[in-house]
matplotlib code that plots the C-alpha trace (Angstrom):
import matplotlib.pyplot as plt

x = [2.2, 4.1, 3.0, 3.7, 2.2, 1.0, -1.8, 0.9, 4.4, 7.1, 9.2, 6.3, 6.7, 9.4, 9.7, 11.5, 12.0, 9.1, 7.9, 8.3, 6.9, 4.6, 5.8, 4.5, 1.8, 3.8, 4.7, 1.0, -0.1, 2.4, 1.1, -2.5, -1.7, 0.1, -2.2, -5.9, -5.2, -2.3, -1.9, -0.8, 1.2, 0.2, 2.9, 5.7, 4.0, 5.1, 3.6, -0.2, -0.4, 1.5, -0.5, 1.2, 0.0, -1.4, 0.2, -2.9, -2.6, 1.1, 0.3, -2.5, -0.5, 2.9, 1.2, 0.4, 3.9, 4.9, 1.8, 2.4, 3.5, 4.1, 5.4, 7.0, 6.8, 9.3, 8.1, 9.8, 12.9, 12.4, 14.1, 17.6, 17.8, 21.5, 23.5, 25.5, 28.6, 28.5, 28.5, 31.4, 33.4, 32.6, 33.8, 37.1, 37.7, 36.2, 34.7, 31.2, 28.3, 26.6, 23.3, 20.0, 18.4, 15.2, 13.5, 13.9, 10.4, 9.0, 11.2, 9.5, 7.9, 4.2, 3.5, 5.6, 3.0, 0.9, -2.5, -5.5, -4.4, -6.2, -7.0, -3.7, -4.2, -6.3, -6.6, -6.0, -8.3, -6.6, -6.9, -5.6, -2.3, 1.3, 4.8, 8.0, 10.7, 13.9, 17.1, 20.7, 24.1, 26.3, 24.9, 22.0, 20.9, 21.3, 19.3, 16.7, 16.2, 16.1, 13.8, 11.5, 10.5, 11.6, 10.6, 12.7, 12.3, 12.8, 15.3, 14.0, 12.8, 14.5, 12.6, 12.7, 10.3, 9.5, 11.0, 11.1, 13.7, 12.4, 13.8, 13.0, 9.8, 8.2, 5.1, 3.5, 0.9, 0.1, 1.0, -1.0, 1.1, 4.5, 6.9, 7.4, 10.0, 11.2, 11.9, 13.3, 12.1, 14.8, 14.1, 16.9, 18.4, 22.0, 23.2, 21.7, 22.7, 26.3, 26.4, 25.3, 27.4, 30.7, 31.5, 30.1, 32.4, 35.4, 34.6, 34.4, 37.8, 39.3, 37.7, 39.3, 42.6, 42.4, 41.2, 44.2, 46.6, 45.1, 45.4, 49.0, 49.8, 48.1, 45.3, 41.6, 39.7, 37.2, 34.0, 31.7, 33.4, 33.1, 29.4, 28.7, 30.4, 28.6, 25.2, 25.7, 26.5, 23.5, 21.2, 22.9, 22.2, 18.6, 18.2, 20.0, 22.4, 24.1, 25.8, 28.1, 28.7, 29.9, 32.2, 33.7, 34.7, 35.9, 37.8, 40.1, 43.5, 46.6, 45.9, 44.0, 43.1, 41.5, 39.5, 38.4, 37.0, 34.9, 33.8, 32.5, 30.8, 29.0, 27.9, 26.8, 24.5, 23.2, 22.7, 20.8, 18.6, 17.8, 17.0, 14.4, 16.3, 15.7, 18.0, 19.6, 20.5, 22.0, 24.2, 25.3, 26.4, 28.0, 30.1, 31.0, 32.1, 34.3, 36.2, 35.9, 39.4, 41.2, 43.0, 45.0, 47.1, 48.6, 49.8, 53.3, 53.3, 55.2, 52.3, 49.7, 51.8, 52.7, 51.8, 52.4, 50.7, 50.8, 52.0, 49.8, 51.6, 51.1, 47.4, 47.1, 48.8, 46.5, 43.3, 44.3, 43.3, 39.7, 40.9, 43.0, 40.0, 37.8, 40.5, 40.9, 37.2, 36.5, 38.9, 36.8, 34.6, 31.8, 31.9, 29.0, 28.4, 26.1, 28.8, 31.5, 29.2, 29.0, 32.8, 33.6, 31.5, 32.4, 34.9, 32.7, 31.3, 28.0, 29.7, 31.7, 35.0, 35.5, 37.2, 37.7, 35.0, 34.1, 30.4, 28.1, 24.6, 22.3, 24.8, 26.5, 23.4, 22.1, 24.4, 27.5, 26.7, 26.0, 29.2, 31.1, 29.7, 30.2, 33.8, 34.5, 32.9, 34.7, 38.1, 37.6, 36.9, 40.0, 43.6, 45.5, 49.1, 48.0, 45.6, 44.2, 40.8, 37.9, 35.1, 31.8, 30.3, 33.3, 33.2, 29.5, 30.0, 32.6, 30.4, 27.5, 29.8, 30.0, 26.3, 25.6, 29.3, 30.6, 27.2, 23.6, 21.6, 19.2, 21.9, 23.7, 20.4, 19.6, 23.1, 23.1, 19.7, 21.1, 24.2, 22.5, 23.9, 25.2, 26.4, 27.1, 30.4, 30.1, 31.3, 28.8, 28.5, 25.1, 23.4, 24.3, 28.0, 28.4, 30.2, 28.8, 29.1, 26.2, 25.5, 22.3, 20.2, 16.6, 15.1, 12.3, 13.8, 17.4, 18.4, 17.5, 19.8, 20.8, 23.9, 26.3, 27.5, 31.2, 32.2, 30.6, 30.0, 33.5, 34.9, 35.9, 35.2, 32.0, 32.7, 29.3, 28.3, 24.6, 22.8, 20.3, 17.6, 17.0, 13.8, 12.1, 13.5, 15.1, 15.6, 19.1, 20.3, 18.7, 15.4, 15.4, 15.3, 18.7, 19.7, 22.8, 24.5, 27.2, 29.2, 32.8, 35.8, 37.4, 39.7, 38.0, 38.9, 41.4, 38.7, 39.9, 37.1, 38.9, 39.0, 35.2, 35.9, 37.3, 34.2]
y = [10.9, 9.9, 11.5, 9.0, 10.8, 14.3, 15.3, 16.9, 16.1, 16.2, 18.7, 21.2, 21.0, 22.1, 18.5, 17.2, 13.6, 11.1, 10.9, 12.8, 13.0, 15.7, 16.4, 19.9, 22.3, 24.6, 21.7, 20.6, 24.1, 24.2, 20.9, 22.0, 25.3, 23.4, 20.4, 19.6, 16.1, 13.8, 10.1, 8.9, 5.7, 4.5, 1.8, 4.4, 6.9, 7.0, 7.1, 7.2, 7.3, 4.1, 1.0, -2.3, -4.8, -8.1, -11.4, -12.2, -9.0, -9.7, -13.2, -12.0, -9.3, -11.0, -13.6, -10.9, -9.4, -10.9, -9.8, -6.1, -2.9, -3.7, -1.4, -3.1, -1.1, -0.9, -1.9, -1.0, -3.1, -5.7, -4.8, -6.4, -9.7, -9.2, -6.4, -4.4, -4.2, -8.0, -8.5, -6.1, -8.0, -11.3, -9.9, -9.0, -12.1, -14.7, -16.5, -17.9, -16.1, -13.9, -15.4, -13.7, -11.9, -13.7, -10.4, -8.8, -9.5, -7.2, -4.4, -3.9, -0.4, -0.4, 0.4, -2.5, -5.2, -6.0, -4.2, -4.1, -1.9, 1.3, 2.2, 2.5, 5.7, 8.0, 11.5, 14.5, 17.5, 20.8, 24.2, 27.6, 29.3, 28.6, 28.8, 29.3, 26.6, 27.7, 26.1, 26.4, 25.8, 22.7, 19.3, 20.5, 22.7, 19.7, 17.5, 20.2, 20.2, 16.4, 15.8, 18.8, 20.7, 18.6, 15.6, 12.7, 10.8, 7.5, 7.2, 7.2, 3.8, 2.1, -0.2, -3.8, -6.7, -7.6, -11.0, -11.6, -14.0, -17.1, -16.3, -12.5, -10.9, -8.4, -6.2, -5.4, -3.0, -1.9, 1.7, 3.2, 5.0, 3.8, 1.5, -1.8, -1.7, -3.4, -1.9, -4.7, -5.0, -5.1, -8.3, -8.1, -5.5, -4.6, -6.5, -9.8, -9.4, -8.8, -12.3, -13.6, -11.1, -11.6, -15.0, -13.9, -10.9, -13.1, -15.3, -12.2, -11.0, -14.4, -14.3, -10.9, -12.2, -15.2, -13.1, -10.8, -13.7, -15.4, -12.2, -11.7, -15.3, -14.8, -17.3, -16.9, -15.4, -17.9, -15.9, -18.6, -18.2, -14.4, -14.5, -16.9, -14.7, -11.6, -13.4, -14.2, -10.5, -9.5, -11.5, -9.8, -6.4, -7.3, -8.3, -5.2, -3.1, -1.5, -4.7, -5.1, -1.3, -1.7, -4.6, -2.8, 0.0, -2.2, -4.9, -2.6, -3.8, -1.9, -3.0, -0.3, -2.6, -5.3, -2.8, -0.6, -3.6, -4.7, -1.1, -0.6, -4.0, -3.6, 0.1, -0.6, -3.3, -1.0, 1.7, -0.7, -1.8, 1.8, 2.4, -0.4, -2.9, -6.6, -9.3, -10.1, -6.4, -6.1, -9.2, -7.9, -4.6, -6.2, -8.4, -5.4, -3.4, -6.3, -6.7, -3.5, -2.3, -5.7, -4.4, -2.1, -5.1, -4.9, -1.4, -0.4, -0.5, 2.8, 4.5, 3.2, 4.5, 7.8, 10.7, 13.7, 14.9, 12.4, 13.3, 13.0, 9.8, 8.3, 9.2, 7.4, 4.3, 4.5, 4.7, 1.5, -0.4, -0.6, -2.4, -4.7, -5.6, -6.3, -8.4, -10.5, -11.1, -11.8, -14.8, -16.2, -19.2, -17.3, -14.4, -12.1, -9.2, -7.3, -7.4, -6.2, -3.3, -2.0, -2.3, -0.6, 2.4, 3.1, 5.7, 7.4, 10.8, 12.5, 15.5, 13.2, 13.8, 10.1, 7.1, 4.8, 5.8, 9.3, 8.4, 11.2, 11.6, 8.6, 6.7, 5.6, 4.0, 3.9, 1.0, 2.7, 5.9, 4.1, 2.2, 5.4, 7.5, 4.7, 4.1, 7.9, 8.2, 5.1, 6.3, 9.6, 7.8, 5.7, 6.9, 6.9, 7.6, 11.0, 12.1, 11.6, 10.0, 12.3, 12.0, 10.7, 14.2, 15.8, 13.1, 13.5, 17.3, 16.6, 14.1, 16.6, 19.1, 16.7, 16.9, 17.6, 17.2, 13.7, 12.3, 13.2, 15.2, 12.3, 9.8, 12.2, 12.9, 9.2, 8.5, 11.2, 10.0, 6.4, 7.3, 9.9, 12.7, 10.4, 7.1, 4.1, 4.6, 8.4, 9.9, 12.4, 14.8, 14.8, 17.7, 16.3, 16.7, 12.9, 11.4, 8.4, 6.5, 5.8, 2.1, 2.0, 4.2, 5.0, 4.6, 7.1, 9.7, 9.7, 12.4, 10.2, 7.1, 4.6, 5.8, 3.9, 6.4, 5.9, 9.0, 10.7, 14.5, 15.0, 12.9, 10.0, 6.5, 4.8, 1.5, 0.2, 2.1, 2.4, 2.2, 5.0, 5.0, 8.7, 7.8, 7.3, 10.6, 9.1, 11.7, 13.1, 13.8, 17.2, 15.8, 17.1, 14.5, 13.3, 14.8, 15.0, 18.3, 17.8, 15.2, 14.8, 14.1, 10.6, 10.1, 12.8, 12.5, 9.8, 7.3, 4.8, 3.1, -0.3, 0.0, -0.2, -3.8, -2.9, -1.3]
z = [16.0, 12.9, 9.6, 6.8, 3.8, 2.9, 0.5, -1.8, -3.0, -0.3, -2.2, -1.9, 1.9, 4.3, 5.5, 2.4, 3.5, 3.8, 7.4, 10.6, 14.1, 15.3, 18.8, 19.7, 18.9, 16.6, 14.3, 14.3, 13.4, 10.5, 9.2, 9.5, 7.6, 4.8, 4.2, 4.0, 5.3, 6.1, 6.8, 10.2, 10.7, 14.2, 14.2, 14.1, 16.3, 20.0, 23.4, 23.5, 19.7, 19.2, 18.0, 17.4, 14.9, 16.1, 15.2, 13.1, 11.1, 10.4, 9.2, 6.9, 5.2, 4.7, 2.5, 0.0, -0.1, -3.4, -5.2, -5.4, -3.6, 0.1, 2.7, 5.7, 8.9, 11.8, 15.2, 18.5, 19.0, 21.8, 25.1, 25.7, 27.5, 28.3, 30.0, 27.5, 29.8, 30.4, 26.6, 26.2, 28.8, 27.1, 23.8, 25.3, 27.4, 25.1, 28.0, 28.3, 26.6, 29.2, 30.3, 29.6, 32.5, 33.6, 34.3, 30.9, 29.8, 32.5, 31.3, 28.0, 27.6, 28.1, 24.4, 23.1, 24.0, 21.0, 20.9, 18.6, 15.6, 14.8, 11.3, 9.4, 7.5, 9.5, 8.0, 10.3, 10.1, 9.4, 11.1, 10.1, 11.0, 10.1, 11.6, 9.7, 9.6, 11.3, 10.1, 11.3, 9.8, 10.0, 10.6, 12.8, 9.9, 7.5, 9.9, 10.2, 6.5, 6.3, 9.3, 9.1, 12.2, 15.1, 13.1, 11.8, 8.6, 7.0, 4.1, 0.5, -0.5, -3.4, -5.8, -4.8, -4.2, -0.6, 0.1, 3.9, 5.2, 6.8, 10.3, 10.3, 11.5, 9.3, 9.4, 6.0, 4.7, 1.2, 0.5, -2.4, -5.0, -3.7, -5.5, -3.7, -1.0, 2.2, 5.6, 7.8, 11.4, 14.1, 16.0, 18.6, 20.8, 20.1, 23.2, 22.1, 18.4, 19.4, 20.7, 17.3, 15.3, 17.0, 15.5, 12.2, 12.1, 13.1, 10.1, 7.9, 9.1, 8.3, 4.9, 4.1, 5.3, 3.0, 0.1, 0.4, 0.7, -2.4, -4.5, -3.3, -4.4, -7.8, -6.9, -7.8, -4.9, -3.3, -4.1, -2.7, 0.7, 0.4, -0.5, 2.3, 4.9, 3.6, 3.7, 7.4, 8.1, 6.1, 8.4, 11.4, 9.8, 9.4, 13.0, 14.3, 12.2, 15.2, 16.3, 13.3, 13.2, 16.9, 16.0, 13.1, 15.5, 18.3, 16.4, 14.4, 13.4, 12.2, 8.6, 6.7, 3.8, 6.1, 8.2, 5.3, 3.4, 6.3, 7.1, 3.6, 3.4, 6.7, 6.1, 2.5, 3.8, 6.6, 3.9, 1.6, 4.5, 5.3, 1.6, 1.7, -0.4, -0.3, 1.0, -2.4, -3.0, 0.5, -0.1, -3.6, -2.1, 0.9, -1.4, -3.6, -0.6, 0.7, -2.6, -4.6, -3.7, -3.9, -7.0, -4.8, -3.8, -7.2, -6.8, -5.6, -1.7, -1.6, -3.5, -1.0, 1.9, 0.5, 2.8, 0.5, -2.7, -5.5, -9.0, -12.1, -13.1, -9.6, -9.8, -13.1, -11.6, -8.6, -10.7, -12.4, -9.2, -10.5, -13.7, -11.6, -9.4, -12.4, -14.1, -11.0, -10.6, -14.3, -14.0, -11.1, -11.7, -9.8, -12.3, -11.7, -14.2, -11.8, -9.1, -11.5, -12.6, -9.0, -8.5, -11.8, -10.8, -7.2, -8.2, -10.8, -9.8, -10.4, -12.2, -14.5, -12.6, -11.6, -13.1, -15.0, -17.6, -16.6, -16.2, -14.9, -13.5, -13.7, -15.9, -12.6, -11.2, -7.6, -6.5, -7.9, -6.1, -2.8, -3.0, -3.7, -0.9, 1.6, 0.4, 0.8, 4.3, 5.6, 4.2, 6.1, 9.4, 9.3, 9.9, 6.6, 5.7, 4.2, 6.9, 10.3, 10.9, 11.1, 13.7, 12.2, 12.5, 10.6, 8.0, 7.5, 7.1, 4.4, 2.6, 2.6, 0.8, -2.1, -3.0, -6.6, -7.4, -6.5, -5.6, -6.2, -3.6, -3.0, -2.3, 0.1, 1.9, 2.2, 3.5, 6.1, 7.2, 7.5, 9.5, 11.7, 13.8, 16.5, 14.9, 17.0, 18.8, 19.0, 22.3, 23.6, 26.6, 28.3, 29.9, 33.3, 32.5, 32.2, 29.1, 27.3, 24.1, 21.7, 21.7, 19.6, 17.3, 17.6, 14.1, 14.6, 17.0, 15.7, 18.2, 21.1, 20.9, 23.6, 25.5, 27.8, 30.5, 30.9, 32.9, 35.9, 35.8, 37.3, 34.4, 36.6, 35.2, 36.2, 37.9, 36.7, 33.5, 33.1, 29.7, 29.1, 26.4, 25.8, 23.9, 27.3, 28.7, 31.9, 34.6, 35.3, 38.8, 38.8, 37.7, 34.1, 31.3, 30.0, 26.7, 24.5, 24.9, 22.2, 20.4, 21.4, 19.2, 19.2, 22.2, 24.3, 28.0, 27.1, 26.0, 23.5, 21.6, 21.7, 25.5, 25.7, 26.3, 29.7, 31.1]

ax = plt.figure().add_subplot(projection="3d")
ax.plot(x, y, z, "-o")
ax.set_aspect("equal")
plt.show()
């Protein structure tokens, strides 16, 4: 069962983040020893404890969403109607969109079908006895602290009024004592959303190309076109955030500026969604991510391509790109002070070591810190003239080291929670010896993602790769449930991410 609230502040517990699954007796015993009662969210519980809302319940609660504090709850993502490999082949060949499978409705997990809801906040009765929390170093230790004892949590929720999009499904339920927030419901599986997201991402790529060309030709950037493209991507993120993250990995070019802008824009919107922000906030941050480094186009090309250590004078010149970005955007007819505020602060640092104004702490604001941490992470995961690309796990380790210096602890914790231990596109080795790639996250059990099995135990390519959803504990060849043994570095066993199109 999913514990949504405790009878005490979270920081007085070993669980730290808000929400976790109770999956075994030791965890249950520890909760009972710590709390007199807890609140259980049946809609995010699993197995026999899961209860889905009825359509009538959704309709009656969404109507109250503008009146006060509303908490929107995730439901299980619908099963895919298309085969992932077929969609990958379609992306590569550009042929006809793969048809939906007629039988997909029967493939839904038994607990996905709507059922009569149980009471939303049922208190659990405590017993005596306690267990200690065991943590480990590295990312597993970090995730142990974030997710509690074998539990996994939702990201901190940021203030924001719940404003559901007309074409998005939401579940809503008041949460006493919480600020209003939005947690968007994933309405499509990643396979199906990829079909929608591919043309949207192509338009965004063309928009970035035109943006760069306009700036190089001393023309005002077309901000209306930028905002329109970002809004389309925002809708895709709401339906399923993994689709655009996939496309950002697969459709890389050899132009760092193009790719980095799209990386930051997409991940900032995914981060905002995980933080419980509304549609307008997601779009604002998406636009900021796309254009925040446009001022670099005014810097000397040799400086951007320099591989060695830069001099103090070169650093001063490099830091001026923020001022160039702001100057370009202030001349735009679509001048937006809030957008400029985000862009002006994405290189400010929590300890005051950033630029251009040396802001520190809460002076930077949540948006500025979010833009900064995403920009830093995305830069680490791309190959640059001065360094090789890090794996998502390595980059997350480096970002985590920046807590309380470059970024606040709460923002770092929320970002790590958003990205997860196995981000989309991560190569993993399974306990069977097979090698796969993560194709979709599980928003409750983040250590059990969906995996496409690319290589057999002997590391030979699979002619027909199978997609495994580790949430449902499918059986491996020896009968034990499939599980991830370890993450692999990019390029392991000669696998090129862009060659996923070939499977």
